[in-house]
N, C-alpha and C positions, 0 to 999 in steps of 0.2 A: 185179450186181444193185444196185438203187438205195439200199438201206439196209444199213448194217453191222449184223451180228448183235448186236454189243455195244450198239447204240443201239435195238434193237427191244424189244418187250414180252417178258414172261416166256416162256421157252422150255420150261417144264416139260410142256406139253401136246404138244410135238413128238414125233415117232417117234424111238425110240432108234437110234443108228447100228448097222448090222448087221441091221436088220429087213429081211425079204424081202417085197416086194409083187410078186406074180406072179414074173417072172424078174429083177426089179430089186432089187439090194442097196442099201439106203439108206445114204448117207454123212452128211456134216455138213450142218447147216442153213445155207443161203446167205442166206435172207431170211425174215422173219416179220413179220406185222402182225396186225391184228385180224380179218382175213378169211381169210387162208391162210398157209401156210408152203411154202417151196421148198427142196428137198433136192437135194444131189448124189446121183447114183446110178450104178451100173455094171451092165451086162448084156452078156454075150458080148463083152467087150473094148471096148465102146462107152460113152462118157460120156453121161449123160442128166441132165436137170433134171426133177424131179417136184414138181408143185404139189398140195398137199393142201388141200381146203376145210376150214378150221379156224376157225370163228367163236368166238373165245375167250370172249366174254361169254355164249355160249349153251350151252356144252358142258363136260363133263369127259371124261377118258379113262380107261377101265377098264384098270388096270395089267396085268392078266393077258391079256385078249383083245386089247387095244389099240383096241377099238371106241370111237368117240365116242358119248357118252351125252348127249342134249339135256337141259338142265334142265327140270323140270316145266313152268314157265311159258313155255318157249321152244320147245316141240315143234313147234307149227304154223309159227312163223316160221322155224325151222330148216329144215323141209322146203321151204318156199317159197324161202328164200335159197339152199339147195343146188340147187334146180331152176334158179334164175336164174343161178347160177355156172356150172352145167353148160351151159346154153343159150349163154351168152356164149362159152365155149371151144369149143362144138360148131361155132360159126360159123367158127372158125379151124382146123378139122380139115383135114388135108392132103388135097388132091384134085388129081389130075393135070390135070383140066379147068380148075381155078381156082387156079393158082399165082399168088400175089401176091408180087412181087419183094421188098418190104421188110417183109413180115409173117413172123414166126418161126412156122412152122406147128406145129400140134398133131399129133403122130404117133399118139397113142392116148389114149383115156379109158377108165377102168374104175372100178367100185365095189368097195370093200372097207372093212372096219372102220366101217360105217355112214356112209361119206362117199364123195366122188368124188375121183379122182386124174387129173391132166392130165400127159401125158408129152411133153416136147420134147427134141430133141437138144441137148446142151450146145454152145454156140457162143462164140466170142470176141466180146465186146461192144465197140463203139466209141462214143465220145462224139459228140455232134452236131458239135462242132468238128472232130474227126478225120474224120468222114464228109464234111463239107462241104469240108475241105481235099483229101481224096482225090478228090472229084468236081469240084474246081476252082471251087466256088461259095462259098468262105468269106466273101467280101466281101458276099454277099447275105444271109447269115444274120442279122446284127443288124437290117438293114432289115426283112426279112420278119417276124422275130419281133415287132418293134415294130409293124409294120403290122397283124398279126393281133391283137395285144393291143389296139390302138386300135379295130379293128373290133369285137372282142368287147365292149369297154367302151362302144361307141356313140359314139366320138370320131372315127371314120374319116370321110373326106370323100367 
């Protein structure tokens, strides 16, 4: 995951280890930012990553039910943001007709605790450098990255 947990924001709103969501047993927090948290999870002997929509500035968590409770002034924007989050991941849902080779597919989405959860199989991640070296295109990476940055900034020829 891109950010170390030690470098991320307050983890107090995250689900406690050992919490069950459907058949998934939640483990440690892998990543957390202002929009969501990603947890390790286990189910039926398989490792999973579960992303929880968790907009920290808009919610608190009920310690007994574990439900997210939108702040009074954030209720409307919370619902809108949750719908946008869900739609973004719905586009990545696994479909046998539309397998995209380099997209980590969403296996399942579900609602619980007044939020949405996105489930992906845990995979070994590779850096761009490792991927390029594996594919035999390592020498093209610096050029192409620079090219796209120049195009993005309007300096391309």
